[in-house]
N, C-alpha and C positions, 0 to 999 in steps of 0.2 A: 625528453621534450616530445609532446605529440606530433605525429606527421600532419602535414596539411595537404589535403587532396581537394583539387577543383572539382566543383559539382559536376561538370561535364564529364570529367574522368571517373568520377565516382559511379555514374550511371552504369558504365561497362564493367566495373569492378565491384559493384555493391555486395554480392554475395561474399566474395573474398573479404571486403572490409568489415562486413557484419560478423564473419568468422573470426577475424582479429580482434574485433571489439569484444566479442564473446569470451575470448581468450584472455582478456584483461587489458588490453591495449586501448588507448584513447586515440581518437582520429578526429582532426578538425576538418570540417567541410568548409571550403571557401568558394564565394561567389564574387567574380571580378577582382580576384586577388585579395579579398577581405574576408576575415573569419565570418562564417554565417551560421554554423550549427557544430555540434559536437556529437560524435558517435561513441558511446560509452556503454560498458557492460551493465546489465540490471543488477541491483542488489539481490542476493537471494531473499526468497519470501520467509518472513519470520513465522514460527509456528506459535499459536497462542497457547498459553499454558492455563489449565484451570486453577483457580486460587490466586490469580495474580493480584486481586484486590484484598487478599486475607489481611486482616488487622486495620483496614482502612475504613471499614463501614461499621457503624455501630447501630443496634437496634435497641429501642426502648424497652423497658421490662415488661411492659404490657403488650408488647408486639403479638405474641402467641395468643393471648387471650382475645384480642380484637380480630386477628386474622383467622383463628379457628372457630369463631362462633358461627352458627348457621346464619345465612341470609335470611332477612326478613321477606314476606310475600311482595312488599313494594320493591325491595332492591332486586328480587328475582325477576320481577315484571320489567325493570329498567334494563336488564341484560338481554331481554328477549326481544 
């Protein structure tokens, strides 16, 4: 069961409460005796892996033909 700490008391113990939350403890902050907020640890950041979409994207057979052709003068002008 998470500990309930009054907001006024939490002001004086904030650094200690943050350390406890970082260690995995859940702390409920109360205002006027009612639960008001929750202090919990952050989930660890996920590292993105290259190739996570492998096998989910399909390219048409003519993709390279279209993509590798030189741009026309008009297309080059549009980019500039």
